[in-house]
N, CA, C and O atoms as a GROMACS GRO file, in nm:
protein
  344
    1MET      N    1   1.794  -0.440  -0.066
    1MET     CA    2   1.705  -0.366   0.019
    1MET      C    3   1.676  -0.234  -0.044
    1MET      O    4   1.764  -0.159  -0.087
    2GLN      N    5   1.533  -0.205  -0.050
    2GLN     CA    6   1.497  -0.092  -0.115
    2GLN      C    7   1.484   0.028  -0.018
    2GLN      O    8   1.408   0.018   0.078
    3ASP      N    9   1.553   0.140  -0.038
    3ASP     CA   10   1.547   0.248   0.046
    3ASP      C   11   1.516   0.375  -0.022
    3ASP      O   12   1.539   0.484   0.030
    4ALA      N   13   1.461   0.360  -0.145
    4ALA     CA   14   1.428   0.481  -0.220
    4ALA      C   15   1.272   0.484  -0.234
    4ALA      O   16   1.213   0.383  -0.271
    5GLY      N   17   1.212   0.590  -0.208
    5GLY     CA   18   1.071   0.605  -0.212
    5GLY      C   19   0.990   0.553  -0.088
    5GLY      O   20   1.051   0.490  -0.001
    6THR      N   21   0.866   0.575  -0.077
    6THR     CA   22   0.786   0.516   0.042
    6THR      C   23   0.672   0.450  -0.001
    6THR      O   24   0.621   0.473  -0.111
    7VAL      N   25   0.624   0.357   0.088
    7VAL     CA   26   0.518   0.273   0.061
    7VAL      C   27   0.422   0.283   0.178
    7VAL      O   28   0.460   0.257   0.292
    8THR      N   29   0.296   0.322   0.149
    8THR     CA   30   0.189   0.322   0.260
    8THR      C   31   0.086   0.226   0.219
    8THR      O   32   0.033   0.231   0.108
    9MET      N   33   0.057   0.133   0.317
    9MET     CA   34  -0.045   0.026   0.288
    9MET      C   35  -0.164   0.062   0.384
    9MET      O   36  -0.150   0.067   0.506
   10TYR      N   37  -0.280   0.086   0.320
   10TYR     CA   38  -0.405   0.095   0.391
   10TYR      C   39  -0.471  -0.048   0.397
   10TYR      O   40  -0.501  -0.112   0.296
   11SER      N   41  -0.490  -0.090   0.522
   11SER     CA   42  -0.540  -0.226   0.545
   11SER      C   43  -0.637  -0.243   0.661
   11SER      O   44  -0.678  -0.143   0.719
   12THR      N   45  -0.672  -0.349   0.694
   12THR     CA   46  -0.750  -0.396   0.812
   12THR      C   47  -0.693  -0.516   0.871
   12THR      O   48  -0.612  -0.584   0.808
   13THR      N   49  -0.733  -0.546   0.998
   13THR     CA   50  -0.658  -0.658   1.065
   13THR      C   51  -0.709  -0.796   1.007
   13THR      O   52  -0.643  -0.899   1.022
   14TRP      N   53  -0.822  -0.792   0.945
   14TRP     CA   54  -0.892  -0.925   0.903
   14TRP      C   55  -0.860  -0.951   0.754
   14TRP      O   56  -0.906  -1.053   0.702
   15CYS      N   57  -0.784  -0.868   0.683
   15CYS     CA   58  -0.752  -0.885   0.542
   15CYS      C   59  -0.639  -0.977   0.511
   15CYS      O   60  -0.523  -0.949   0.540
   16GLY      N   61  -0.676  -1.090   0.450
   16GLY     CA   62  -0.568  -1.194   0.412
   16GLY      C   63  -0.479  -1.131   0.304
   16GLY      O   64  -0.357  -1.146   0.304
   17TYR      N   65  -0.544  -1.060   0.212
   17TYR     CA   66  -0.445  -1.017   0.114
   17TYR      C   67  -0.342  -0.914   0.160
   17TYR      O   68  -0.234  -0.901   0.103
   18CYS      N   69  -0.382  -0.837   0.271
   18CYS     CA   70  -0.305  -0.745   0.330
   18CYS      C   71  -0.190  -0.822   0.404
   18CYS      O   72  -0.074  -0.783   0.391
   19ARG      N   73  -0.219  -0.922   0.474
   19ARG     CA   74  -0.113  -1.008   0.542
   19ARG      C   75  -0.018  -1.063   0.438
   19ARG      O   76   0.103  -1.061   0.458
   20ARG      N   77  -0.072  -1.113   0.324
   20ARG     CA   78   0.016  -1.172   0.225
   20ARG      C   79   0.115  -1.065   0.176
   20ARG      O   80   0.234  -1.094   0.168
   21LEU      N   81   0.071  -0.945   0.143
   21LEU     CA   82   0.155  -0.847   0.091
   21LEU      C   83   0.262  -0.794   0.188
   21LEU      O   84   0.376  -0.764   0.154
   22LYS      N   85   0.208  -0.786   0.322
   22LYS     CA   86   0.306  -0.745   0.426
   22LYS      C   87   0.416  -0.851   0.438
   22LYS      O   88   0.534  -0.814   0.450
   23THR      N   89   0.385  -0.972   0.435
   23THR     CA   90   0.489  -1.087   0.444
   23THR      C   91   0.597  -1.075   0.320
   23THR      O   92   0.718  -1.091   0.338
   24GLN      N   93   0.544  -1.046   0.199
   24GLN     CA   94   0.625  -1.029   0.087
   24GLN      C   95   0.713  -0.907   0.102
   24GLN      O   96   0.834  -0.920   0.083
   25LEU      N   97   0.663  -0.793   0.133
   25LEU     CA   98   0.737  -0.679   0.159
   25LEU      C   99   0.849  -0.695   0.264
   25LEU      O  100   0.963  -0.651   0.250
   26ASP      N  101   0.804  -0.763   0.369
   26ASP     CA  102   0.913  -0.784   0.474
   26ASP      C  103   1.021  -0.873   0.427
   26ASP      O  104   1.137  -0.852   0.462
   27ARG      N  105   0.988  -0.974   0.348
   27ARG     CA  106   1.089  -1.064   0.299
   27ARG      C  107   1.183  -1.000   0.204
   27ARG      O  108   1.300  -1.037   0.198
   28GLU      N  109   1.134  -0.903   0.127
   28GLU     CA  110   1.215  -0.820   0.032
   28GLU      C  111   1.285  -0.712   0.101
   28GLU      O  112   1.368  -0.650   0.036
   29GLY      N  113   1.266  -0.682   0.220
   29GLY     CA  114   1.326  -0.565   0.292
   29GLY      C  115   1.266  -0.439   0.249
   29GLY      O  116   1.336  -0.338   0.254
   30ILE      N  117   1.150  -0.431   0.209
   30ILE     CA  118   1.083  -0.304   0.157
   30ILE      C  119   1.017  -0.244   0.278
   30ILE      O  120   0.926  -0.309   0.331
   31ALA      N  121   1.051  -0.134   0.327
   31ALA     CA  122   0.989  -0.071   0.441
   31ALA      C  123   0.852  -0.015   0.392
   31ALA      O  124   0.834   0.023   0.277
   32TYR      N  125   0.752  -0.014   0.492
   32TYR     CA  126   0.626   0.040   0.459
   32TYR      C  127   0.554   0.090   0.588
   32TYR      O  128   0.582   0.044   0.698
   33THR      N  129   0.462   0.185   0.568
   33THR     CA  130   0.381   0.227   0.674
   33THR      C  131   0.243   0.160   0.658
   33THR      O  132   0.188   0.153   0.548
   34GLU      N  133   0.190   0.111   0.767
   34GLU     CA  134   0.066   0.044   0.756
   34GLU      C  135  -0.045   0.123   0.840
   34GLU      O  136  -0.023   0.154   0.957
   35ILE      N  137  -0.155   0.150   0.780
   35ILE     CA  138  -0.267   0.229   0.839
   35ILE      C  139  -0.382   0.151   0.833
   35ILE      O  140  -0.426   0.109   0.726
   36ASN      N  141  -0.439   0.127   0.951
   36ASN     CA  142  -0.560   0.049   0.963
   36ASN      C  143  -0.682   0.146   0.943
   36ASN      O  144  -0.712   0.232   1.025
   37ILE      N  145  -0.749   0.123   0.824
   37ILE     CA  146  -0.871   0.212   0.787
   37ILE      C  147  -0.982   0.208   0.890
   37ILE      O  148  -1.063   0.300   0.896
   38GLU      N  149  -0.988   0.102   0.972
   38GLU     CA  150  -1.093   0.091   1.064
   38GLU      C  151  -1.078   0.197   1.181
   38GLU      O  152  -1.173   0.240   1.247
   39HIS      N  153  -0.956   0.230   1.197
   39HIS     CA  154  -0.923   0.321   1.308
   39HIS      C  155  -0.893   0.469   1.265
   39HIS      O  156  -0.865   0.556   1.347
   40ASP      N  157  -0.900   0.489   1.139
   40ASP     CA  158  -0.854   0.616   1.077
   40ASP      C  159  -0.954   0.659   0.975
   40ASP      O  160  -0.940   0.620   0.860
   41PRO      N  161  -1.053   0.736   1.007
   41PRO     CA  162  -1.162   0.784   0.916
   41PRO      C  163  -1.099   0.858   0.789
   41PRO      O  164  -1.148   0.841   0.677
   42ALA      N  165  -0.997   0.934   0.810
   42ALA     CA  166  -0.953   1.006   0.682
   42ALA      C  167  -0.889   0.900   0.594
   42ALA      O  168  -0.906   0.908   0.472
   43SER      N  169  -0.815   0.798   0.648
   43SER     CA  170  -0.759   0.700   0.561
   43SER      C  171  -0.873   0.622   0.489
   43SER      O  172  -0.861   0.595   0.369
   44ALA      N  173  -0.982   0.586   0.560
   44ALA     CA  174  -1.083   0.513   0.500
   44ALA      C  175  -1.151   0.596   0.393
   44ALA      O  176  -1.193   0.540   0.291
   45ALA      N  177  -1.164   0.723   0.412
   45ALA     CA  178  -1.210   0.810   0.300
   45ALA      C  179  -1.112   0.815   0.175
   45ALA      O  180  -1.156   0.824   0.060
   46PHE      N  181  -0.987   0.810   0.202
   46PHE     CA  182  -0.888   0.807   0.093
   46PHE      C  183  -0.904   0.683   0.016
   46PHE      O  184  -0.900   0.686  -0.107
   47VAL      N  185  -0.923   0.563   0.089
   47VAL     CA  186  -0.942   0.438   0.016
   47VAL      C  187  -1.071   0.427  -0.056
   47VAL      O  188  -1.078   0.366  -0.163
   48GLU      N  189  -1.175   0.486  -0.001
   48GLU     CA  190  -1.306   0.493  -0.082
   48GLU      C  191  -1.286   0.566  -0.199
   48GLU      O  192  -1.334   0.518  -0.302
   49LYS      N  193  -1.216   0.688  -0.206
   49LYS     CA  194  -1.210   0.771  -0.318
   49LYS      C  195  -1.117   0.698  -0.421
   49LYS      O  196  -1.138   0.712  -0.542
   50ALA      N  197  -1.021   0.626  -0.377
   50ALA     CA  198  -0.935   0.559  -0.479
   50ALA      C  199  -1.000   0.431  -0.534
   50ALA      O  200  -0.951   0.375  -0.632
   51ASN      N  201  -1.109   0.385  -0.472
   51ASN     CA  202  -1.177   0.262  -0.518
   51ASN      C  203  -1.328   0.270  -0.547
   51ASN      O  204  -1.407   0.179  -0.523
   52GLY      N  205  -1.359   0.387  -0.600
   52GLY     CA  206  -1.493   0.406  -0.648
   52GLY      C  207  -1.597   0.393  -0.539
   52GLY      O  208  -1.708   0.346  -0.565
   53GLY      N  209  -1.564   0.435  -0.417
   53GLY     CA  210  -1.658   0.434  -0.307
   53GLY      C  211  -1.644   0.309  -0.214
   53GLY      O  212  -1.713   0.298  -0.113
   54ASN      N  213  -1.553   0.218  -0.251
   54ASN     CA  214  -1.546   0.100  -0.171
   54ASN      C  215  -1.420   0.099  -0.080
   54ASN      O  216  -1.315   0.155  -0.111
   55GLN      N  217  -1.438   0.032   0.032
   55GLN     CA  218  -1.323   0.028   0.119
   55GLN      C  219  -1.238  -0.109   0.092
   55GLN      O  220  -1.230  -0.199   0.176
   56THR      N  221  -1.179  -0.111  -0.027
   56THR     CA  222  -1.110  -0.221  -0.066
   56THR      C  223  -0.964  -0.209  -0.021
   56THR      O  224  -0.897  -0.109  -0.045
   57VAL      N  225  -0.917  -0.319   0.046
   57VAL     CA  226  -0.779  -0.331   0.097
   57VAL      C  227  -0.709  -0.459   0.052
   57VAL      O  228  -0.776  -0.561   0.030
   58PRO      N  229  -0.586  -0.457   0.038
   58PRO     CA  230  -0.499  -0.344   0.060
   58PRO      C  231  -0.497  -0.242  -0.061
   58PRO      O  232  -0.496  -0.280  -0.179
   59THR      N  233  -0.498  -0.117  -0.023
   59THR     CA  234  -0.476  -0.014  -0.111
   59THR      C  235  -0.339   0.043  -0.074
   59THR      O  236  -0.313   0.077   0.042
   60VAL      N  237  -0.255   0.052  -0.172
   60VAL     CA  238  -0.114   0.092  -0.148
   60VAL      C  239  -0.082   0.223  -0.223
   60VAL      O  240  -0.102   0.238  -0.344
   61LEU      N  241  -0.033   0.314  -0.145
   61LEU     CA  242   0.021   0.441  -0.213
   61LEU      C  243   0.170   0.435  -0.207
   61LEU      O  244   0.231   0.428  -0.100
   62VAL      N  245   0.232   0.439  -0.335
   62VAL     CA  246   0.371   0.436  -0.356
   62VAL      C  247   0.418   0.579  -0.398
   62VAL      O  248   0.358   0.638  -0.487
   63THR      N  249   0.521   0.632  -0.335
   63THR     CA  250   0.590   0.741  -0.380
   63THR      C  251   0.721   0.714  -0.420
   63THR      O  252   0.798   0.680  -0.330
   64SER      N  253   0.771   0.724  -0.552
   64SER     CA  254   0.906   0.685  -0.586
   64SER      C  255   0.997   0.794  -0.543
   64SER      O  256   0.959   0.904  -0.503
   65SER      N  257   1.131   0.751  -0.555
   65SER     CA  258   1.235   0.844  -0.514
   65SER      C  259   1.233   0.970  -0.604
   65SER      O  260   1.275   1.078  -0.562
   66ALA      N  261   1.181   0.952  -0.728
   66ALA     CA  262   1.159   1.066  -0.818
   66ALA      C  263   1.038   1.156  -0.782
   66ALA      O  264   1.025   1.266  -0.837
   67GLY      N  265   0.955   1.110  -0.694
   67GLY     CA  266   0.839   1.192  -0.658
   67GLY      C  267   0.712   1.155  -0.717
   67GLY      O  268   0.610   1.218  -0.687
   68SER      N  269   0.711   1.047  -0.809
   68SER     CA  270   0.574   1.014  -0.877
   68SER      C  271   0.498   0.919  -0.776
   68SER      O  272   0.554   0.838  -0.703
   69GLU      N  273   0.370   0.941  -0.782
   69GLU     CA  274   0.280   0.871  -0.682
   69GLU      C  275   0.192   0.770  -0.766
   69GLU      O  276   0.143   0.801  -0.874
   70SER      N  277   0.178   0.648  -0.707
   70SER     CA  278   0.085   0.559  -0.762
   70SER      C  279  -0.005   0.494  -0.657
   70SER      O  280   0.045   0.449  -0.554
   71VAL      N  281  -0.125   0.488  -0.678
   71VAL     CA  282  -0.218   0.429  -0.589
   71VAL      C  283  -0.260   0.296  -0.655
   71VAL      O  284  -0.298   0.295  -0.772
   72MET      N  285  -0.254   0.183  -0.582
   72MET     CA  286  -0.290   0.054  -0.636
   72MET      C  287  -0.373  -0.024  -0.539
   72MET      O  288  -0.351  -0.019  -0.418
   73THR      N  289  -0.466  -0.096  -0.591
   73THR     CA  290  -0.557  -0.185  -0.513
   73THR      C  291  -0.503  -0.330  -0.531
   73THR      O  292  -0.480  -0.384  -0.639
   74ASN      N  293  -0.486  -0.379  -0.414
   74ASN     CA  294  -0.436  -0.530  -0.402
   74ASN      C  295  -0.316  -0.558  -0.513
   74ASN      O  296  -0.329  -0.642  -0.602
   75PRO      N  297  -0.208  -0.484  -0.498
   75PRO     CA  298  -0.106  -0.502  -0.595
   75PRO      C  299  -0.024  -0.620  -0.571
   75PRO      O  300  -0.027  -0.670  -0.459
   76SER      N  301   0.050  -0.672  -0.664
   76SER     CA  302   0.148  -0.767  -0.645
   76SER      C  303   0.276  -0.708  -0.599
   76SER      O  304   0.296  -0.587  -0.614
   77LEU      N  305   0.362  -0.785  -0.543
   77LEU     CA  306   0.494  -0.745  -0.500
   77LEU      C  307   0.571  -0.678  -0.612
   77LEU      O  308   0.638  -0.576  -0.597
   78ALA      N  309   0.557  -0.747  -0.730
   78ALA     CA  310   0.621  -0.686  -0.850
   78ALA      C  311   0.567  -0.552  -0.884
   78ALA      O  312   0.644  -0.463  -0.922
   79GLN      N  313   0.441  -0.532  -0.871
   79GLN     CA  314   0.377  -0.393  -0.903
   79GLN      C  315   0.436  -0.296  -0.815
   79GLN      O  316   0.475  -0.188  -0.862
   80VAL      N  317   0.447  -0.325  -0.681
   80VAL     CA  318   0.498  -0.231  -0.586
   80VAL      C  319   0.642  -0.198  -0.609
   80VAL      O  320   0.683  -0.083  -0.594
   81LYS      N  321   0.724  -0.302  -0.647
   81LYS     CA  322   0.865  -0.283  -0.676
   81LYS      C  323   0.883  -0.187  -0.798
   81LYS      O  324   0.966  -0.097  -0.800
   82GLN      N  325   0.795  -0.216  -0.899
   82GLN     CA  326   0.800  -0.141  -1.022
   82GLN      C  327   0.762   0.012  -0.999
   82GLN      O  328   0.822   0.104  -1.055
   83ALA      N  329   0.658   0.030  -0.913
   83ALA     CA  330   0.619   0.165  -0.882
   83ALA      C  331   0.731   0.252  -0.804
   83ALA      O  332   0.755   0.370  -0.828
   84LEU      N  333   0.795   0.174  -0.709
   84LEU     CA  334   0.917   0.240  -0.643
   84LEU      C  335   1.030   0.279  -0.738
   84LEU      O  336   1.105   0.373  -0.710
   85ALA      N  337   1.042   0.207  -0.850
   85ALA     CA  338   1.149   0.227  -0.935
   85ALA      C  339   1.124   0.334  -1.032
   85ALA      O  340   1.218   0.375  -1.099
   86VAL      N  341   0.999   0.388  -1.048
   86VAL     CA  342   0.962   0.489  -1.150
   86VAL      C  343   1.027   0.624  -1.118
   86VAL      O  344   1.007   0.721  -1.192
   0.00000   0.00000   0.00000
């Protein structure tokens, strides 16, 4: 179980890629905070800034236990785990 660092997933209810990643994170015991960008304008703006003006989800913000931040668009489970380990 991963307990170092934090994962924030910016998503929508209709996003299949979001559902897939949530299932994978749950299976691996990796805790995350999910924010629905359709209900949070500030989060939607963050996602747009990270994706060249597009509201592409899932956009994932990972802060490792060492404090480094990574913003990834539609990452794989392996990419999230790697970002947590940095």
